[in-house]
C-alpha positions as CSV (number, residue, x, y, z in Angstrom):
1,M,84.8,-61.5,-46.6
2,T,86.8,-63.9,-44.4
3,S,85.4,-64.6,-40.9
4,L,88.3,-64.7,-38.5
5,T,88.8,-64.4,-34.8
6,L,91.8,-62.6,-33.3
7,T,94.5,-64.2,-31.3
8,N,97.7,-63.0,-29.7
9,P,100.0,-62.5,-31.5
10,A,98.7,-64.5,-34.6
11,L,95.3,-64.0,-36.2
12,N,94.5,-67.5,-37.1
13,T,92.6,-69.4,-34.4
14,A,88.9,-69.9,-33.9
15,V,88.8,-69.3,-30.2
16,P,85.6,-67.2,-29.6
17,I,86.1,-63.6,-28.5
18,D,84.0,-62.6,-25.5
19,V,84.7,-58.9,-25.5
20,A,86.5,-56.7,-28.0
21,I,87.6,-53.2,-26.9
22,I,88.2,-50.6,-29.5
23,G,91.0,-48.3,-28.3
24,S,93.8,-48.8,-25.8
25,G,93.7,-45.6,-23.8
26,P,93.2,-45.6,-20.0
27,S,89.5,-46.4,-20.2
28,G,89.9,-49.2,-22.7
29,L,92.8,-50.8,-20.8
30,A,91.0,-50.5,-17.4
31,A,87.9,-52.1,-18.8
32,A,89.9,-55.0,-20.3
33,T,91.7,-55.6,-17.0
34,V,88.5,-55.6,-15.0
35,L,86.9,-58.0,-17.4
36,K,89.7,-60.5,-17.0
37,A,89.6,-60.1,-13.2
38,A,85.8,-60.9,-13.4
39,G,86.6,-64.2,-15.1
40,V,85.6,-63.3,-18.7
41,G,87.3,-65.7,-21.1
42,R,88.8,-63.9,-24.1
43,V,89.3,-60.2,-24.0
44,V,91.0,-58.4,-26.9
45,V,92.0,-54.7,-27.3
46,L,92.2,-53.4,-30.8
47,E,94.5,-50.4,-31.3
48,R,95.2,-48.7,-34.6
49,E,98.5,-47.2,-33.6
50,Q,101.9,-48.9,-33.3
51,Q,101.9,-48.7,-29.5
52,A,99.1,-49.1,-26.9
53,G,98.5,-46.5,-24.3
54,G,96.4,-43.7,-25.8
55,I,97.0,-40.0,-25.5
56,P,99.3,-40.2,-22.4
57,L,102.0,-41.8,-24.6
58,S,102.8,-38.4,-26.0
59,C,102.6,-36.5,-22.7
60,G,106.2,-36.6,-21.4
61,H,105.6,-34.5,-18.3
62,P,104.4,-35.9,-14.9
63,A,100.7,-35.6,-14.2
64,F,99.4,-39.1,-14.2
65,G,99.0,-42.1,-12.0
66,L,98.0,-40.8,-8.5
67,R,94.5,-42.2,-8.6
68,E,95.6,-45.5,-10.1
69,F,99.0,-46.3,-8.7
70,R,99.5,-43.7,-5.9
71,Q,102.5,-42.4,-7.8
72,L,103.2,-39.4,-10.0
73,L,104.2,-40.7,-13.4
74,S,105.0,-39.3,-16.8
75,G,102.5,-40.1,-19.6
76,P,104.6,-42.8,-21.2
77,N,105.4,-44.5,-17.9
78,Y,101.7,-44.4,-16.9
79,S,100.6,-46.0,-20.2
80,A,103.3,-48.6,-19.9
81,R,102.0,-49.5,-16.4
82,L,98.4,-49.8,-17.7
83,V,99.5,-52.0,-20.6
84,T,101.6,-54.3,-18.3
85,Q,98.7,-54.6,-15.9
86,A,96.3,-55.6,-18.7
87,Q,98.7,-58.1,-20.2
88,K,99.4,-59.7,-16.8
89,A,95.7,-60.1,-16.4
90,G,95.5,-62.0,-19.7
91,V,94.3,-59.3,-22.0
92,E,95.3,-59.6,-25.7
93,I,96.5,-56.3,-27.1
94,H,96.6,-56.0,-30.9
95,T,98.3,-52.9,-32.2
96,Q,98.2,-51.7,-35.8
97,T,94.8,-53.2,-35.9
98,T,92.1,-50.8,-37.2
99,V,88.4,-51.3,-36.8
100,A,87.0,-50.0,-40.1
101,E,83.3,-50.7,-39.6
102,I,80.9,-51.6,-36.8
103,L,77.8,-53.5,-37.8
104,R,74.6,-54.6,-36.0
105,G,75.0,-57.4,-33.4
106,G,78.7,-56.7,-32.7
107,V,80.2,-57.6,-36.1
108,L,83.4,-55.7,-36.6
109,T,85.4,-55.3,-39.8
110,V,89.0,-55.3,-38.8
111,A,92.0,-54.2,-41.0
112,T,95.5,-55.5,-40.2
113,S,98.7,-56.1,-42.1
114,D,97.4,-59.6,-43.0
115,G,94.2,-58.3,-44.6
116,I,90.6,-57.4,-43.8
117,F,88.6,-59.7,-41.6
118,R,85.3,-59.8,-39.7
119,I,85.1,-60.8,-36.0
120,T,82.0,-61.2,-33.9
121,P,82.6,-60.8,-30.2
122,R,79.8,-61.3,-27.7
123,R,80.2,-57.7,-26.5
124,V,82.1,-54.6,-27.8
125,I,83.4,-51.7,-25.8
126,Y,83.9,-48.5,-27.7
127,A,86.7,-46.5,-26.1
128,T,88.3,-44.3,-28.8
129,G,88.5,-41.2,-26.7
130,V,88.6,-37.6,-28.0
131,R,90.6,-35.3,-30.2
132,E,91.1,-31.5,-30.2
133,T,89.2,-29.4,-32.6
134,P,91.5,-28.5,-35.6
135,R,92.0,-25.1,-37.1
136,S,89.6,-25.9,-40.0
137,A,86.7,-26.5,-37.6
138,R,87.5,-23.3,-35.6
139,L,86.9,-21.1,-38.6
140,I,90.1,-19.0,-38.0
141,S,90.9,-16.8,-41.0
142,G,94.3,-16.0,-42.4
143,A,97.2,-17.7,-44.1
144,R,97.5,-21.5,-44.3
145,V,101.0,-21.7,-43.0
146,Q,103.2,-24.1,-41.1
147,G,103.5,-23.9,-37.3
148,V,99.8,-24.2,-36.3
149,L,99.5,-27.2,-34.1
150,S,97.1,-28.9,-31.6
151,T,98.5,-29.9,-28.2
152,G,98.5,-33.5,-29.3
153,A,100.5,-32.8,-32.4
154,L,102.9,-30.6,-30.4
155,Q,103.5,-33.3,-27.8
156,S,104.0,-36.0,-30.4
157,M,106.5,-33.9,-32.3
158,I,108.5,-33.1,-29.2
159,Y,108.3,-36.2,-27.1
160,L,108.1,-38.9,-29.9
161,Q,110.0,-37.2,-32.8
162,Q,112.4,-35.0,-30.8
163,R,111.5,-32.0,-33.1
164,R,111.0,-28.4,-32.0
165,P,108.5,-26.8,-34.4
166,F,108.9,-23.2,-33.1
167,V,110.4,-21.2,-30.2
168,R,107.9,-18.3,-29.6
169,P,104.3,-19.6,-30.2
170,L,101.0,-18.2,-29.0
171,V,98.9,-20.6,-26.9
172,V,95.1,-20.4,-27.6
173,G,92.8,-21.7,-24.8
174,S,93.0,-22.2,-21.1
175,E,91.5,-25.7,-20.6
176,L,93.6,-28.1,-18.6
177,V,95.3,-29.3,-21.7
178,A,96.6,-25.8,-22.4
179,F,98.7,-26.0,-19.3
180,S,99.9,-29.3,-20.4
181,A,101.0,-27.6,-23.6
182,L,102.9,-25.0,-21.5
183,M,104.8,-27.9,-19.7
184,T,105.6,-29.4,-23.0
185,C,107.0,-26.1,-24.3
186,R,109.1,-25.7,-21.2
187,H,110.5,-29.2,-21.6
188,A,111.6,-28.3,-25.2
189,G,113.0,-24.9,-24.4
190,I,110.1,-23.2,-26.1
191,R,108.9,-19.9,-24.6
192,P,105.3,-18.9,-25.6
193,V,104.8,-15.2,-26.1
194,A,101.4,-15.2,-24.6
195,M,98.3,-17.3,-23.8
196,I,94.8,-16.1,-24.8
197,E,91.3,-17.1,-23.6
198,A,88.0,-16.0,-25.1
199,E,86.2,-16.2,-21.8
200,Q,86.5,-13.8,-18.9
201,S,88.6,-16.1,-16.8
202,A,90.7,-19.3,-17.3
203,T,88.6,-22.4,-18.0
204,A,90.8,-24.7,-15.9
205,R,90.3,-24.6,-12.1
206,W,92.5,-22.5,-9.8
207,P,95.5,-22.7,-9.3
208,C,96.2,-23.6,-13.0
209,A,96.0,-20.0,-14.0
210,L,98.9,-19.2,-11.8
211,Y,101.3,-21.4,-13.8
212,P,101.8,-19.1,-16.8
213,R,102.3,-16.2,-14.5
214,M,105.0,-18.2,-12.6
215,K,106.7,-18.8,-15.9
216,G,106.5,-15.1,-17.1
217,I,103.8,-15.8,-19.7
218,K,100.9,-13.3,-19.9
219,L,97.4,-14.8,-19.9
220,H,95.0,-12.5,-21.8
221,T,91.3,-13.3,-21.0
222,S,88.4,-12.0,-23.0
223,T,90.7,-12.2,-26.0
224,Q,90.1,-14.0,-29.3
225,L,92.3,-15.1,-32.1
226,V,91.1,-13.3,-35.3
227,E,93.7,-14.0,-38.0
228,I,97.0,-15.9,-38.6
229,K,99.6,-14.1,-40.8
230,G,102.8,-15.3,-42.4
231,N,104.4,-16.5,-45.6
232,K,105.5,-20.1,-45.3
233,S,105.2,-20.2,-41.5
234,V,103.5,-18.1,-38.8
235,E,104.9,-14.6,-38.4
236,E,102.2,-12.9,-36.4
237,V,98.6,-13.1,-35.3
238,V,95.8,-10.7,-34.9
239,V,93.8,-10.8,-31.7
240,A,90.7,-8.9,-30.4
241,G,90.7,-7.8,-26.8
242,P,87.9,-7.1,-24.3
243,D,87.1,-3.8,-25.9
244,G,86.9,-5.3,-29.4
245,Q,90.0,-3.5,-30.6
246,T,92.4,-5.7,-32.6
247,R,96.2,-5.8,-32.3
248,S,99.0,-7.8,-33.7
249,I,101.3,-10.2,-31.7
250,E,104.6,-11.4,-33.3
251,C,105.1,-15.1,-32.9
252,D,106.4,-18.1,-34.9
253,G,103.7,-20.6,-34.1
254,V,100.2,-21.1,-32.8
255,I,99.1,-23.9,-30.4
256,L,95.3,-24.5,-30.6
257,T,94.3,-26.3,-27.3
258,G,91.2,-27.9,-26.1
259,K,87.7,-27.7,-27.6
260,F,87.6,-31.5,-27.6
261,T,85.3,-33.7,-29.6
262,P,84.7,-37.4,-29.2
263,E,86.4,-39.7,-31.8
264,S,83.1,-41.2,-32.8
265,A,83.5,-41.7,-36.6
266,L,82.7,-45.4,-36.3
267,A,79.4,-44.6,-34.6
268,R,78.6,-41.8,-37.0
269,C,79.2,-44.0,-40.1
270,G,77.5,-47.0,-38.5
271,H,74.2,-47.7,-36.9
272,L,74.6,-46.5,-33.3
273,H,72.6,-43.5,-32.2
274,V,74.9,-40.4,-31.7
275,D,74.0,-37.5,-29.4
276,P,74.5,-34.2,-31.2
277,A,75.3,-32.4,-28.0
278,T,78.1,-34.6,-26.7
279,G,79.2,-35.9,-30.1
280,G,79.4,-39.4,-28.7
281,P,77.1,-42.4,-28.7
282,V,73.8,-42.2,-26.9
283,V,74.1,-44.4,-23.8
284,D,72.1,-45.5,-20.7
285,Q,73.4,-45.5,-17.2
286,W,75.5,-48.6,-17.8
287,G,77.2,-47.2,-20.9
288,R,75.1,-49.4,-23.1
289,C,74.5,-48.0,-26.6
290,S,71.4,-48.1,-28.8
291,D,72.6,-51.6,-30.0
292,P,72.9,-53.4,-26.7
293,V,75.9,-55.5,-27.8
294,Y,77.9,-52.2,-27.8
295,F,79.0,-50.3,-24.7
296,A,80.9,-46.9,-24.6
297,T,83.3,-45.6,-22.0
298,G,85.7,-42.8,-21.2
299,N,86.0,-39.6,-23.0
300,L,84.1,-40.9,-26.0
301,L,81.0,-40.3,-23.9
302,R,81.6,-36.6,-23.6
303,P,84.6,-34.2,-23.8
304,V,86.6,-34.2,-21.6
305,E,87.8,-35.8,-18.4
306,T,91.3,-36.5,-17.1
307,A,93.1,-39.8,-17.7
308,G,92.4,-40.8,-14.1
309,R,88.7,-40.3,-14.4
310,S,88.6,-42.1,-17.8
311,W,90.5,-45.0,-16.1
312,A,87.9,-45.2,-13.3
313,E,85.0,-45.1,-15.8
314,G,86.7,-47.9,-17.8
315,Q,86.8,-50.0,-14.7
316,Q,83.1,-49.4,-14.1
317,T,82.2,-50.3,-17.7
318,G,84.2,-53.5,-17.4
319,Q,82.2,-54.5,-14.4
320,W,78.9,-53.7,-16.2
321,V,79.8,-55.7,-19.3
322,A,80.9,-58.6,-17.2
323,Q,77.4,-58.5,-15.5
324,D,75.7,-58.2,-18.8
325,L,77.5,-61.3,-20.1
326,S,76.3,-63.3,-17.1
327,G,72.7,-62.0,-17.6
328,K,72.6,-59.7,-14.6
329,L,72.3,-56.4,-16.3
330,P,68.6,-55.3,-16.6
331,K,66.9,-55.3,-20.0
332,P,65.0,-52.0,-20.3
333,A,61.3,-52.5,-19.9
334,K,60.9,-48.7,-20.2
335,S,63.2,-45.8,-20.4
336,L,63.5,-42.1,-19.6
337,N,65.0,-39.8,-22.2
338,I,67.2,-37.0,-21.0
339,V,67.1,-33.8,-23.1
340,I,68.7,-30.4,-22.7
341,Q,67.0,-27.2,-23.7
342,G,68.0,-23.5,-24.0
343,K,71.4,-22.0,-24.8
344,H,73.1,-22.5,-21.4
345,L,73.5,-26.3,-21.2
346,K,76.1,-27.9,-23.4
347,Y,75.1,-31.6,-22.9
348,A,73.8,-34.2,-20.6
349,M,75.1,-37.8,-20.2
350,P,73.7,-40.5,-20.0
351,Q,70.9,-39.6,-22.4
352,V,68.8,-42.6,-21.5
353,I,67.9,-43.9,-18.0
354,C,66.3,-47.3,-17.4
355,P,64.5,-47.0,-14.1
356,N,63.6,-50.7,-13.7
357,G,67.1,-52.1,-12.8
358,D,68.5,-53.1,-9.5
359,T,72.0,-53.1,-10.8
360,E,73.5,-49.7,-10.1
361,G,75.0,-47.9,-13.0
362,M,76.2,-44.3,-13.2
363,V,75.1,-42.4,-10.1
364,D,74.7,-39.0,-11.7
365,I,73.7,-37.3,-14.9
366,Q,76.7,-35.3,-16.0
367,M,76.3,-31.9,-17.5
368,R,78.3,-28.9,-18.6
369,V,77.3,-25.3,-19.4
370,T,78.2,-23.4,-22.6
371,E,79.1,-20.2,-20.7
372,R,79.4,-18.8,-17.2
373,V,75.9,-18.8,-15.8
374,S,74.1,-18.3,-12.6
375,G,70.5,-19.3,-12.2
376,T,68.4,-22.4,-11.5
377,L,68.8,-25.8,-13.1
378,V,65.3,-27.2,-13.6
379,A,64.0,-30.6,-14.8
380,H,60.6,-30.8,-16.5
381,S,58.5,-33.8,-17.3
382,K,55.1,-34.0,-19.0
383,M,53.6,-33.3,-15.6
384,G,55.6,-30.0,-15.2
385,P,58.7,-29.2,-13.0
386,I,59.9,-32.2,-11.1
387,W,63.3,-31.1,-9.8
388,K,65.4,-28.0,-9.4
389,R,68.5,-26.6,-7.7
390,S,70.5,-23.4,-7.8
391,L,73.4,-23.3,-10.3
392,N,76.5,-21.1,-10.5
393,S,78.9,-22.7,-13.0
394,R,81.5,-22.0,-15.7
395,P,82.3,-24.0,-18.9
396,E,84.0,-27.3,-18.4
397,R,83.0,-27.5,-14.7
398,R,81.5,-30.9,-13.9
399,I,77.7,-30.6,-13.0
400,K,76.1,-33.7,-11.4
401,V,72.4,-34.4,-11.1
402,P,71.6,-37.6,-9.0
403,I,69.8,-40.1,-11.1
404,S,67.9,-41.4,-8.1
405,E,66.3,-38.0,-7.6
406,I,65.0,-37.9,-11.1
407,V,63.7,-41.4,-11.4
408,S,61.8,-40.9,-8.1
409,Q,59.7,-38.3,-9.9
410,A,59.5,-39.7,-13.4
411,T,60.1,-43.3,-14.8
412,D,59.3,-43.0,-18.5
413,G,58.9,-40.4,-21.3
414,T,61.2,-37.4,-21.5
415,V,62.8,-35.2,-18.9
416,N,63.9,-31.8,-20.2
417,F,66.7,-29.9,-18.4
418,E,67.3,-26.2,-18.7
419,V,68.9,-23.3,-16.8
420,E,66.5,-20.6,-15.9
421,V,68.3,-17.2,-15.5
422,P,66.7,-14.3,-13.7
423,S,65.8,-11.4,-16.0
424,K,68.0,-8.4,-15.5
């Protein structure tokens, strides 16, 4: 296989690559920009799509940019600002460039229109983000018909292809992205017949749940999608309500929102350790993967945060990688493994803490719960309980555990977290 180093725009020079970033969403572009600002020589962003910018490219409504630019921007304008910012800093952005394989030591197999090459940057940042869970993985029964879309597919169809796939769909889910789907529908003149959520209340924080009501769209909680019916396209769905009774709703489409999973196929097919709980790579508090040449950032680490938070995390990761290149990031002499137990906790990230470093990484261990729960969040080491606090949380609410409070009690081995719920 040919050994080649990427340039911009040609792919034919031997200038060494210092950092390659896989993915050009907010976190990847932020990391690249910070790296250049820190004086790192050659930074390249590898993007498989025709245009850089990530998921916000297909979000035509305004909800972006307040954290980064102190302005309310549409998704495409926000992405364009991030791309311009990176290019002005000296970042090389290579679109229609697919990383087909990641190997030990930072060797990447890259596929372009010119062929397949291998590059060996000094460090690699993995920033491929997340995707919504498709129908096949949700185990929804019924006819395999047209008109069943994820939010991303809907937005791409409307904003990028100027197509309207239906006019009276059912929206499934109430995560933040579900309300983005409602905005997209409104832009296209689509009026959803209803919105359903399996939990007892909307997942997104108040006042998001007021939005469908303002638009005359009924939000049905404790309601699940049971079956999709139709001939060539969706004609109706069967849902089960709080009492378990089923009923039919006429509609011409279904929008399946949320239930995000990290886009971690490269890690799963490669050598990096993957956390089964988050679905993303196992990382320490600097975002460093099991192969220390690789770092991960943004929503790849866990589903799901906003574009603004992903951008902020990308900035942090860029700083940590710059420190690592200059030899300032600690090498782990010992580590603390973070493990979740019981049915209530969905994941914990980072999964590894290196307590011997002076360089500050992530401040908190981030967690989520699987269902609405009230109890006590407890950390156990081999010596017994070492930390606890009361917890009252819902799914997709951000839970933070200060890393400093954990490492003050344990510096190696395993710390198990679980939620203890009082018996009724």
